N, CA, C and O of each residue as an XYZ file, in Angstrom:
776
protein
N     -35.870    -53.883     66.768
C     -36.621    -53.633     65.761
C     -35.614    -53.442     64.411
O     -36.000    -53.994     63.380
N     -34.498    -52.780     64.376
C     -33.741    -52.533     63.468
C     -32.499    -53.523     63.277
O     -31.809    -53.448     62.261
N     -32.244    -54.429     64.259
C     -31.324    -55.279     64.402
C     -31.451    -56.397     63.273
O     -30.428    -56.847     62.757
N     -32.733    -56.848     62.889
C     -32.934    -57.891     61.877
C     -32.680    -57.296     60.438
O     -32.641    -58.027     59.448
N     -32.553    -56.286     60.392
C     -31.982    -55.781     58.975
C     -30.703    -55.657     58.690
O     -30.322    -55.175     57.623
N     -29.927    -56.068     59.589
C     -28.498    -56.195     59.213
C     -27.848    -57.510     59.769
O     -28.453    -58.221     60.572
N     -26.744    -57.767     59.367
C     -25.930    -58.908     59.738
C     -25.501    -58.906     61.136
O     -25.101    -57.843     61.611
N     -25.533    -59.950     61.845
C     -25.179    -60.111     63.265
C     -23.818    -59.374     63.606
O     -23.662    -58.795     64.682
N     -22.912    -59.426     62.693
C     -21.563    -58.916     62.942
C     -21.613    -57.349     63.194
O     -20.626    -56.722     63.579
N     -22.761    -56.816     62.960
C     -22.985    -55.263     62.984
C     -23.653    -54.837     64.042
O     -24.055    -53.675     64.096
N     -23.858    -55.706     65.012
C     -24.804    -55.336     65.948
C     -24.479    -54.344     66.982
O     -25.380    -53.792     67.613
N     -23.103    -54.063     67.209
C     -22.428    -53.075     68.119
C     -22.885    -51.816     67.243
O     -23.726    -51.036     67.693
N     -22.330    -51.644     66.024
C     -22.702    -50.538     65.037
C     -24.187    -50.108     64.820
O     -24.571    -48.940     64.768
N     -24.868    -51.084     64.715
C     -26.401    -50.904     64.799
C     -26.905    -50.271     65.947
O     -27.696    -49.329     65.897
N     -26.427    -50.807     67.067
C     -26.887    -50.276     68.444
C     -26.530    -48.716     68.595
O     -27.256    -47.825     69.036
N     -25.285    -48.633     68.135
C     -24.495    -47.315     68.020
C     -25.536    -46.350     67.337
O     -26.090    -45.467     67.992
N     -25.797    -46.561     65.918
C     -26.307    -45.840     64.924
C     -27.880    -45.594     65.570
O     -28.320    -44.446     65.623
N     -28.594    -46.617     65.997
C     -29.882    -46.587     66.311
C     -30.218    -45.630     67.700
O     -31.221    -44.932     67.852
N     -29.186    -45.789     68.578
C     -29.102    -44.900     69.731
C     -29.117    -43.455     69.416
O     -29.386    -42.624     70.283
N     -28.814    -43.115     68.107
C     -28.844    -41.583     67.802
C     -29.947    -41.059     67.108
O     -30.117    -39.872     66.829
N     -30.759    -42.092     66.817
C     -32.038    -41.655     66.126
C     -33.139    -40.758     67.133
O     -33.602    -41.221     68.175
N     -33.401    -39.613     66.686
C     -34.261    -38.776     67.606
C     -35.702    -39.585     67.772
O     -36.250    -40.244     66.888
N     -36.122    -39.396     68.962
C     -37.432    -40.186     69.321
C     -38.568    -39.436     68.834
O     -39.669    -39.981     68.760
N     -38.365    -38.047     68.445
C     -39.471    -37.262     67.679
C     -40.035    -37.676     66.417
O     -39.200    -37.984     65.566
N     -41.230    -37.757     66.097
C     -41.696    -38.175     65.050
C     -42.415    -36.989     64.154
O     -42.755    -35.953     64.725
N     -42.620    -37.145     62.863
C     -43.145    -36.464     61.855
C     -44.611    -36.040     62.446
O     -45.262    -36.984     62.892
N     -45.098    -35.001     62.496
C     -46.542    -34.774     62.662
C     -47.130    -35.315     64.098
O     -48.323    -35.327     64.401
N     -46.164    -35.707     64.822
C     -46.537    -36.127     66.299
C     -47.062    -37.588     66.030
O     -48.013    -37.926     66.734
N     -46.620    -38.442     65.182
C     -47.375    -39.655     64.737
C     -47.070    -40.654     66.084
O     -45.935    -40.523     66.542
N     -47.786    -41.448     66.638
C     -47.670    -42.083     67.784
C     -46.716    -43.308     67.635
O     -46.343    -43.890     68.653
N     -46.323    -43.703     66.449
C     -45.363    -45.006     66.408
C     -44.211    -44.321     65.649
O     -44.321    -43.380     64.862
N     -42.996    -45.011     66.054
C     -41.825    -44.695     65.236
C     -41.613    -45.519     63.888
O     -41.023    -45.108     62.889
N     -42.144    -46.624     64.042
C     -41.976    -47.579     62.916
C     -43.283    -48.186     62.503
O     -44.180    -48.389     63.321
N     -43.385    -48.465     61.267
C     -44.788    -49.225     61.013
C     -44.763    -50.648     61.253
O     -43.682    -51.234     61.305
N     -45.875    -51.266     61.406
C     -45.998    -52.584     61.505
C     -45.583    -53.594     60.477
O     -45.140    -54.714     60.731
N     -45.814    -52.975     59.059
C     -45.375    -53.629     57.823
C     -43.884    -53.939     57.943
O     -43.043    -53.221     58.483
N     -43.717    -54.963     57.433
C     -42.117    -55.491     57.675
C     -41.991    -55.996     56.142
O     -42.817    -56.672     55.528
N     -40.623    -55.448     55.630
C     -40.193    -55.874     54.479
C     -39.172    -57.091     54.810
O     -38.320    -57.013     55.694
N     -39.382    -58.294     53.932
C     -38.465    -59.257     54.367
C     -37.849    -59.973     53.124
O     -38.555    -60.375     52.198
N     -36.546    -60.102     53.155
C     -35.558    -60.657     52.044
C     -34.920    -61.691     52.672
O     -34.954    -61.966     53.872
N     -34.192    -62.384     51.572
C     -33.166    -63.451     51.999
C     -31.891    -62.869     51.334
O     -31.870    -62.332     50.226
N     -30.801    -63.052     52.182
C     -29.508    -62.528     51.641
C     -28.685    -63.461     52.094
O     -28.794    -63.684     53.299
N     -27.643    -64.277     51.326
C     -26.903    -65.244     51.698
C     -27.558    -66.086     52.691
O     -27.131    -66.207     53.839
N     -28.535    -66.632     52.268
C     -29.688    -67.809     53.031
C     -29.813    -67.269     54.260
O     -30.026    -68.125     55.119
N     -29.747    -65.945     54.735
C     -30.383    -65.568     56.105
C     -31.549    -64.587     55.823
O     -31.663    -64.052     54.720
N     -32.318    -64.386     56.730
C     -33.543    -63.516     56.591
C     -33.151    -62.102     57.096
O     -32.579    -61.916     58.169
N     -33.507    -61.127     56.231
C     -33.169    -59.964     56.578
C     -34.613    -59.123     56.622
O     -35.321    -59.162     55.616
N     -35.003    -58.439     57.675
C     -36.287    -57.892     57.974
C     -36.056    -56.453     58.319
O     -35.095    -56.128     59.016
N     -36.840    -55.657     57.888
C     -36.901    -54.105     58.322
C     -38.271    -53.445     58.168
O     -39.151    -54.020     57.527
N     -38.472    -52.282     58.724
C     -39.835    -51.791     58.733
C     -39.936    -51.103     57.390
O     -38.986    -50.537     56.850
N     -41.251    -51.201     56.851
C     -41.444    -50.614     55.518
C     -41.273    -49.056     55.757
O     -40.621    -48.387     54.956
N     -41.802    -48.553     56.747
C     -41.448    -47.181     57.007
C     -41.243    -46.810     58.271
O     -41.627    -47.552     59.176
N     -40.573    -45.546     58.560
C     -40.127    -45.126     59.885
C     -40.795    -43.721     59.803
O     -41.129    -43.192     58.742
N     -40.945    -43.196     60.994
C     -41.723    -41.981     60.978
C     -40.923    -40.900     62.044
O     -41.408    -39.837     62.431
N     -39.669    -41.401     62.393
C     -38.834    -40.504     63.222
C     -38.161    -39.386     62.297
O     -37.642    -39.687     61.222
N     -38.200    -38.160     62.751
C     -37.619    -37.197     61.993
C     -36.093    -37.457     61.711
O     -35.446    -38.306     62.325
N     -35.569    -36.630     60.706
C     -34.381    -36.913     60.292
C     -33.231    -36.609     61.192
O     -33.332    -35.648     61.955
N     -32.146    -37.335     61.177
C     -30.971    -37.103     61.982
C     -30.195    -36.033     61.370
O     -30.197    -35.916     60.144
N     -29.528    -35.237     62.122
C     -28.929    -34.173     61.611
C     -27.523    -34.567     60.976
O     -26.859    -35.437     61.539
N     -27.078    -33.986     59.885
C     -25.869    -34.319     59.352
C     -24.635    -34.086     60.083
O     -23.603    -34.690     59.789
N     -24.707    -33.125     61.146
C     -23.294    -33.200     61.944
C     -23.432    -34.427     62.991
O     -22.346    -34.748     63.473
N     -24.370    -35.063     63.375
C     -24.411    -36.368     64.028
C     -23.647    -37.219     63.230
O     -22.632    -37.765     63.661
N     -24.155    -37.400     61.856
C     -23.636    -38.366     60.974
C     -22.260    -38.289     60.753
O     -21.576    -39.312     60.722
N     -21.706    -36.979     60.569
C     -20.335    -36.872     60.250
C     -19.356    -37.516     61.242
O     -18.198    -37.697     60.865
N     -19.759    -37.906     62.580
C     -18.823    -38.303     63.628
C     -18.861    -39.687     63.816
O     -18.326    -40.251     64.770
N     -19.633    -40.381     62.711
C     -19.843    -42.001     62.875
C     -18.770    -42.473     62.000
O     -18.161    -41.729     61.231
N     -18.559    -43.683     62.129
C     -17.644    -44.734     61.386
C     -18.277    -44.925     59.954
O     -19.480    -44.666     59.925
N     -17.862    -45.221     59.069
C     -18.461    -45.391     57.673
C     -19.736    -46.327     57.873
O     -20.873    -46.042     57.499
N     -19.301    -47.634     58.607
C     -20.337    -48.540     58.542
C     -21.656    -48.004     59.461
O     -22.790    -48.421     59.228
N     -21.399    -47.143     60.408
C     -22.577    -46.539     61.089
C     -23.141    -45.647     60.175
O     -24.359    -45.529     60.305
N     -22.638    -45.002     59.314
C     -23.291    -44.047     58.419
C     -24.113    -44.784     57.540
O     -25.275    -44.425     57.348
N     -23.588    -45.871     56.933
C     -24.258    -46.798     55.990
C     -25.427    -47.281     56.550
O     -26.420    -47.346     55.826
N     -25.508    -47.715     57.978
C     -26.681    -48.574     58.602
C     -27.751    -47.291     58.759
O     -28.946    -47.543     58.602
N     -27.358    -45.987     59.050
C     -28.336    -44.791     59.335
C     -28.781    -44.547     58.007
O     -29.977    -44.279     57.894
N     -27.999    -44.584     56.847
C     -28.633    -44.233     55.554
C     -29.644    -45.471     55.016
O     -30.679    -45.221     54.397
N     -29.270    -46.640     55.288
C     -30.445    -47.633     55.075
C     -31.654    -47.327     55.826
O     -32.733    -47.155     55.260
N     -31.481    -47.247     57.257
C     -32.629    -47.107     57.908
C     -33.595    -45.849     57.508
O     -34.822    -45.936     57.498
N     -32.862    -44.667     57.181
C     -33.584    -43.572     56.756
C     -34.133    -43.632     55.409
O     -35.008    -42.825     55.095
N     -33.733    -44.463     54.615
C     -34.233    -45.019     53.339
C     -35.724    -45.587     53.390
O     -36.391    -45.787     52.375
N     -36.181    -45.830     54.733
C     -37.444    -46.058     54.963
C     -38.302    -45.094     55.379
O     -39.475    -45.404     55.589
N     -37.875    -43.817     55.559
C     -38.657    -42.633     56.008
C     -39.865    -42.371     55.238
O     -39.884    -42.545     54.019
N     -41.066    -41.882     56.022
C     -42.070    -41.532     55.540
C     -41.957    -40.305     54.714
O     -42.954    -39.972     54.074
N     -40.901    -39.601     54.640
C     -40.714    -38.463     53.927
C     -39.706    -38.607     52.719
O     -38.485    -38.706     52.842
N     -40.474    -38.600     51.425
C     -39.569    -38.951     50.478
C     -38.315    -38.254     50.140
O     -37.395    -38.829     49.556
N     -38.268    -36.906     50.536
C     -37.012    -36.187     50.342
C     -35.854    -36.795     51.432
O     -34.652    -36.813     51.169
N     -36.314    -37.181     52.424
C     -35.411    -37.853     53.354
C     -34.882    -39.101     52.905
O     -33.692    -39.379     53.050
N     -35.812    -39.963     52.301
C     -35.475    -41.288     51.609
C     -34.428    -41.052     50.708
O     -33.418    -41.754     50.653
N     -34.686    -39.917     49.886
C     -33.881    -39.623     48.593
C     -32.521    -39.225     48.910
O     -31.532    -39.613     48.289
N     -32.509    -38.280     50.096
C     -31.245    -37.912     50.633
C     -30.301    -39.127     51.114
O     -29.127    -39.266     50.771
N     -30.869    -39.798     51.785
C     -30.028    -41.068     52.460
C     -29.755    -42.125     51.374
O     -28.657    -42.661     51.526
N     -30.318    -42.476     50.534
C     -30.085    -43.185     49.353
C     -28.971    -42.560     48.454
O     -28.094    -43.252     47.938
N     -29.052    -41.352     48.315
C     -27.968    -40.623     47.616
C     -26.830    -40.835     48.235
O     -25.913    -41.301     47.559
N     -26.591    -40.536     49.731
C     -25.675    -40.533     50.365
C     -25.084    -42.000     50.300
O     -23.913    -42.187     49.969
N     -25.990    -43.090     50.650
C     -25.328    -44.396     50.539
C     -24.791    -44.697     49.181
O     -23.701    -45.267     49.141
N     -25.428    -44.381     47.992
C     -24.775    -44.701     46.843
C     -23.517    -44.046     46.384
O     -22.853    -44.536     45.471
N     -23.113    -42.747     47.111
C     -22.037    -42.280     46.899
C     -20.933    -43.053     47.574
O     -19.788    -42.921     47.141
N     -21.165    -43.817     48.558
C     -20.261    -44.430     49.423
C     -19.922    -45.872     48.796
O     -20.738    -46.438     48.068
N     -18.813    -46.373     49.081
C     -18.361    -47.816     48.504
C     -19.328    -48.956     49.488
O     -18.862    -49.680     50.368
N     -20.597    -48.891     49.118
C     -21.686    -49.652     49.851
C     -21.200    -51.008     49.948
O     -20.409    -51.463     49.122
N     -21.710    -51.768     51.071
C     -21.573    -53.114     51.411
C     -22.759    -53.967     50.846
O     -23.873    -53.493     50.622
N     -22.436    -55.166     50.656
C     -23.545    -56.030     50.290
C     -24.999    -56.034     51.031
O     -26.081    -56.303     50.508
N     -24.730    -55.644     52.457
C     -25.768    -55.881     53.256
C     -26.712    -54.515     53.067
O     -27.802    -54.441     53.634
N     -26.297    -53.644     52.381
C     -27.220    -52.477     52.089
C     -28.216    -52.713     50.843
O     -29.230    -52.062     50.591
N     -27.726    -53.716     50.181
C     -28.502    -53.938     48.834
C     -29.956    -54.122     49.021
O     -30.700    -53.708     48.132
N     -30.439    -54.680     50.046
C     -32.022    -54.828     50.256
C     -32.648    -53.389     50.206
O     -33.746    -53.207     49.682
N     -32.038    -52.539     50.674
C     -32.569    -51.015     51.156
C     -32.523    -50.482     49.804
O     -33.535    -49.850     49.504
N     -31.451    -50.580     48.730
C     -31.236    -50.003     47.559
C     -32.392    -50.429     46.683
O     -33.133    -49.633     46.106
N     -32.491    -51.782     46.625
C     -33.590    -52.372     45.855
C     -35.091    -51.926     46.200
O     -35.890    -51.605     45.321
N     -35.390    -51.937     47.562
C     -36.614    -51.642     47.879
C     -37.289    -50.335     47.520
O     -38.405    -50.159     47.030
N     -36.262    -49.362     47.912
C     -36.760    -48.028     47.398
C     -37.203    -47.893     46.093
O     -38.047    -47.039     45.820
N     -36.718    -48.663     45.214
C     -36.830    -48.593     43.707
C     -38.351    -49.005     43.248
O     -38.768    -48.814     42.106
N     -39.196    -49.657     44.412
C     -40.475    -50.014     43.752
C     -41.470    -48.958     44.248
O     -42.676    -49.197     44.305
N     -40.958    -47.838     44.589
C     -41.927    -46.916     45.235
C     -42.198    -45.862     44.052
O     -41.736    -46.045     42.926
N     -42.867    -44.906     44.342
C     -43.673    -44.017     43.536
C     -42.634    -42.835     43.304
O     -42.894    -42.087     42.362
N     -41.721    -42.629     43.896
C     -40.879    -41.328     43.828
C     -40.099    -41.391     42.367
O     -38.985    -41.915     42.373
N     -40.568    -40.938     41.249
C     -39.828    -41.049     40.171
C     -38.434    -40.482     40.292
O     -37.566    -41.161     39.743
N     -38.049    -39.407     40.881
C     -36.746    -38.803     41.071
C     -35.772    -39.791     41.691
O     -34.576    -39.774     41.398
N     -36.303    -40.652     42.553
C     -35.363    -41.577     43.151
C     -34.934    -42.661     42.256
O     -33.810    -43.163     42.216
N     -36.055    -42.994     41.475
C     -35.473    -43.962     40.277
C     -34.574    -43.344     39.390
O     -33.604    -43.988     38.989
N     -34.757    -42.211     39.035
C     -33.789    -41.524     38.178
C     -32.473    -41.369     38.832
O     -31.452    -41.657     38.208
N     -32.433    -40.982     39.914
C     -31.126    -40.723     40.693
C     -30.511    -42.191     40.891
O     -29.298    -42.259     40.693
N     -31.098    -43.252     41.215
C     -30.555    -44.566     41.328
C     -29.979    -45.084     39.955
O     -28.873    -45.592     39.772
N     -31.017    -44.833     38.991
C     -30.417    -45.131     37.668
C     -29.129    -44.464     37.225
O     -28.354    -45.158     36.566
N     -28.826    -43.313     37.476
C     -28.004    -42.383     37.169
C     -26.609    -42.856     37.786
O     -25.569    -42.794     37.131
N     -26.662    -43.291     38.975
C     -25.534    -43.896     39.870
C     -25.267    -45.071     39.270
O     -24.180    -45.169     38.700
N     -26.079    -46.073     39.267
C     -25.825    -47.551     38.952
C     -25.770    -47.764     37.449
O     -25.347    -48.895     37.208
N     -26.018    -47.150     36.490
C     -25.762    -47.480     35.246
C     -24.525    -47.713     34.595
O     -24.369    -48.372     33.567
N     -23.685    -47.152     35.233
C     -22.147    -47.136     34.908
C     -21.388    -48.041     35.852
O     -20.161    -48.121     35.790
N     -22.326    -48.932     36.992
C     -21.460    -49.601     37.604
C     -21.692    -51.340     37.483
O     -22.760    -51.804     37.083
N     -20.706    -52.068     37.827
C     -20.895    -53.164     38.125
C     -21.923    -53.603     38.980
O     -21.710    -53.528     40.190
N     -23.310    -54.178     38.464
C     -24.274    -54.352     39.370
C     -24.526    -56.076     39.588
O     -25.561    -56.564     40.041
N     -23.610    -56.655     39.256
C     -23.706    -58.128     39.456
C     -24.236    -58.477     40.911
O     -25.226    -59.179     41.115
N     -23.441    -57.891     41.904
C     -23.999    -58.412     43.261
C     -25.508    -57.998     43.694
O     -26.130    -58.635     44.544
N     -26.030    -56.862     43.017
C     -27.453    -56.551     43.049
C     -28.375    -57.597     42.307
O     -29.390    -58.069     42.819
N     -27.952    -57.878     41.156
C     -28.541    -58.972     40.355
C     -28.667    -60.341     41.162
O     -29.685    -61.020     41.037
N     -27.707    -60.704     41.922
C     -27.570    -61.751     42.508
C     -28.606    -61.825     43.941
O     -29.157    -62.776     44.495
N     -28.578    -60.509     44.202
C     -29.601    -60.335     45.366
C     -30.950    -60.452     45.004
O     -31.776    -60.940     45.775
N     -31.249    -60.013     43.810
C     -32.721    -59.916     43.157
C     -33.032    -61.484     42.790
O     -34.130    -61.987     43.029
N     -31.996    -62.173     42.210
C     -32.206    -63.604     41.809
C     -32.599    -64.560     43.274
O     -33.384    -65.506     43.344
N     -31.911    -64.055     44.182
C     -32.119    -64.803     45.436
C     -33.555    -64.614     46.006
O     -34.131    -65.426     46.730
N     -34.049    -63.419     45.572
C     -35.431    -62.873     46.233
C     -36.343    -62.702     44.910
O     -37.075    -61.721     44.778
N     -36.249    -63.724     43.940
C     -36.938    -63.722     42.608
C     -38.448    -63.222     42.856
O     -38.845    -62.237     42.233
N     -39.304    -63.898     43.769
C     -40.440    -63.816     43.874
C     -40.850    -62.238     44.553
O     -41.807    -61.609     44.101
N     -40.156    -61.805     45.474
C     -40.483    -60.338     45.901
C     -39.801    -59.418     44.744
O     -40.384    -58.388     44.407
N     -38.701    -59.745     44.202
C     -38.194    -59.072     43.029
C     -39.390    -58.691     41.876
O     -39.698    -57.596     41.406
N     -39.872    -59.892     41.648
C     -41.047    -59.641     40.406
C     -42.090    -58.881     40.924
O     -42.550    -57.948     40.266
N     -42.556    -59.195     42.128
C     -43.522    -58.202     42.789
C     -43.161    -56.696     42.739
O     -43.958    -55.881     42.274
N     -42.041    -56.366     43.188
C     -41.447    -55.125     42.927
C     -41.212    -54.558     41.651
O     -41.353    -53.338     41.575
N     -40.888    -55.174     40.641
C     -41.032    -54.770     39.163
C     -42.648    -54.566     38.786
O     -43.051    -53.577     38.174
N     -43.265    -55.342     39.112
C     -44.803    -55.101     38.924
C     -45.459    -53.990     39.586
O     -46.418    -53.451     39.033
N     -44.979    -53.537     40.875
C     -45.300    -52.478     41.671
C     -44.822    -51.199     40.954
O     -45.578    -50.269     40.672
N     -43.539    -51.230     40.692
C     -42.914    -50.177     39.888
C     -43.953    -49.906     38.626
O     -44.561    -48.843     38.494
N     -44.053    -50.914     37.813
C     -44.906    -50.817     36.629
C     -46.332    -50.152     37.030
O     -46.872    -49.365     36.253
N     -46.858    -50.462     38.143
C     -48.367    -50.149     38.200
C     -48.153    -48.547     38.639
O     -48.985    -47.711     38.287
N     -47.133    -48.229     39.327
C     -46.833    -46.876     39.811
C     -46.617    -45.949     38.377
O     -47.015    -44.788     38.281
N     -46.112    -46.479     37.600
C     -45.844    -45.761     36.177
C     -47.239    -45.750     35.541
O     -47.628    -44.715     34.999
N     -48.037    -46.877     35.578
C     -49.366    -46.575     35.049
C     -50.217    -45.781     35.587
O     -50.983    -45.210     34.811
N     -50.347    -45.490     37.136
C     -51.005    -44.640     37.780
C     -50.433    -43.105     37.607
O     -51.281    -42.244     37.373
N     -49.216    -42.750     37.695
C     -48.804    -41.518     37.890
C     -47.906    -40.953     36.869
O     -47.654    -39.751     36.784
N     -47.419    -41.896     36.076
C     -46.181    -41.248     35.130
C     -46.642    -41.634     33.523
O     -45.950    -41.167     32.618
N     -47.548    -42.295     33.263
C     -47.900    -42.767     31.951
C     -48.240    -41.592     30.998
O     -48.186    -41.846     29.795
N     -48.527    -40.542     31.318
C     -48.755    -39.431     30.520
C     -47.555    -38.476     30.326
O     -47.385    -37.716     29.372
N     -46.861    -38.627     31.254
C     -45.405    -38.069     30.979
C     -44.398    -38.947     30.399
O     -43.439    -38.406     29.850
N     -44.463    -40.137     30.433
C     -43.447    -41.122     30.141
C     -44.603    -42.008     29.278
O     -45.164    -42.921     29.883
N     -44.934    -41.765     27.977
C     -45.930    -42.496     27.498
C     -45.527    -43.888     27.140
O     -46.302    -44.836     27.271
N     -44.140    -44.021     26.624
C     -43.744    -45.311     26.276
C     -42.940    -46.007     27.457
O     -41.796    -45.694     27.786
N     -43.667    -46.940     28.010
C     -43.330    -47.794     29.069
C     -41.711    -48.272     28.892
O     -40.942    -48.289     29.853
N     -41.315    -48.654     27.534
C     -40.068    -49.087     27.099
C     -39.031    -48.097     27.473
O     -37.888    -48.532     27.615
N     -39.254    -46.810     27.658
C     -38.367    -45.893     27.844
C     -38.386    -45.231     29.195
O     -37.640    -44.297     29.489
N     -39.322    -45.791     30.039
C     -39.629    -45.425     31.425
C     -38.187    -45.739     32.207
O     -37.547    -46.785     32.094
N     -37.864    -44.704     32.944
C     -36.570    -44.960     34.107
C     -36.749    -46.000     34.848
O     -35.749    -46.699     35.015
N     -37.878    -46.380     35.435
C     -38.041    -47.576     36.275
C     -37.762    -48.810     35.578
O     -37.046    -49.685     36.065
N     -38.342    -48.900     34.392
C     -37.966    -50.253     33.798
C     -36.695    -50.369     33.252
O     -36.211    -51.499     33.173
N     -35.991    -49.292     32.813
C     -34.657    -49.111     32.458
C     -33.691    -49.888     33.652
O     -32.847    -50.765     33.467
N     -34.106    -49.268     34.900
C     -33.511    -49.468     36.058
C     -33.480    -50.821     36.529
O     -32.420    -51.358     36.849
N     -34.723    -51.468     36.595
C     -34.926    -52.844     36.745
C     -34.381    -53.816     35.730
O     -33.936    -54.899     36.110
N     -34.396    -53.498     34.523
C     -33.600    -54.242     33.575
C     -32.242    -54.315     33.373
O     -31.583    -55.351     33.294
N     -31.784    -53.008     33.279
C     -30.285    -52.926     33.207
C     -29.459    -52.908     34.322
O     -28.258    -53.144     34.200
N     -30.016    -52.630     35.506
C     -29.361    -52.419     36.705
C     -29.542    -53.674     37.575
O     -28.595    -54.266     38.093
N     -30.798    -54.025     37.691
C     -30.968    -55.174     38.580
C     -31.322    -56.539     37.856
O     -31.761    -57.465     38.538
N     -31.159    -56.672     36.615
C     -31.401    -57.682     35.889
C     -32.675    -58.482     35.575
O     -32.652    -59.610     35.084
N     -33.865    -57.759     35.922
C     -35.150    -58.128     35.449
C     -35.262    -58.554     33.806
O     -34.837    -57.993     32.796
N     -36.015    -59.779     34.006
C     -36.422    -60.249     32.540
C     -37.710    -60.918     32.575
O     -38.224    -61.283     33.632
N     -38.221    -61.079     31.468
C     -39.693    -61.975     31.444
C     -39.432    -63.359     32.070
O     -40.245    -63.898     32.821
N     -38.139    -63.953     31.685
C     -37.912    -65.335     32.228
C     -37.893    -65.494     33.692
O     -38.016    -66.612     34.192
N     -37.739    -64.394     34.428
C     -37.869    -64.514     35.944
C     -39.243    -64.621     36.293
O     -39.409    -65.234     37.348
N     -40.452    -64.153     35.648
C     -41.552    -64.192     36.087
C     -41.744    -65.705     35.625
O     -42.290    -66.382     36.497
N     -41.442    -66.358     34.520
C     -41.619    -67.806     34.456
C     -40.794    -68.734     35.443
O     -41.251    -69.824     35.785
N     -39.832    -68.372     35.795
C     -39.004    -69.102     36.913
C     -39.636    -68.901     38.304
O     -39.501    -69.847     39.080
N     -40.210    -67.970     38.678
C     -40.904    -67.536     39.794
C     -42.189    -68.373     39.698
O     -42.404    -68.902     40.788
N     -43.093    -68.671     38.806
C     -44.081    -69.432     38.641
C     -43.678    -70.942     38.962
O     -44.393    -71.729     39.582
N     -42.589    -71.179     38.509
C     -42.302    -72.682     38.466
C     -41.989    -72.926     40.162
O     -42.304    -73.949     40.769
N     -41.328    -71.790     40.733
C     -40.835    -72.125     41.950
C     -42.074    -72.027     43.099
O     -41.969    -72.456     44.248
N     -43.118    -71.451     42.604
C     -44.450    -71.327     43.476
C     -45.106    -72.810     43.894
O     -46.135    -72.862     44.567
């Protein structure tokens, strides 16, 4: 179930990392992963991973004993946790690493969700970085990326409009435009591709 979210050359590392995930779930949920799947393209290959996982967080002590790549894999997987604090913790850890291109789908996906603190954290990390490889990924997935932008906007409208009255200054908009390369022309290009 997690193998499709990573390049084939990481198969052994994915197996090692996944084997360490506790089988206990939050609130004794009967499934470990949601049936909903996120699907992107990266370098003309399909990347698929669960929308949510319900497994409890893995301990920091276990993660410390892994290779850098295995750590990145676990941080990616746990960025899909049903617990927003767990998502934030693992994305924070991932962004502090010299993360590889195959982590980008996870970094982008978490930014269309409703936890504004995660958007703020991602923006703080990415605003000073060269994000050309993230922008390339977003262009490769222009239709899904535009949906993500619209989803982020709808969360602002529903939850944050009163705190952040001017959408032009909203952190999610800044993140998508400055760091991910969103522009209105992408919407037009997306429509031409449909």
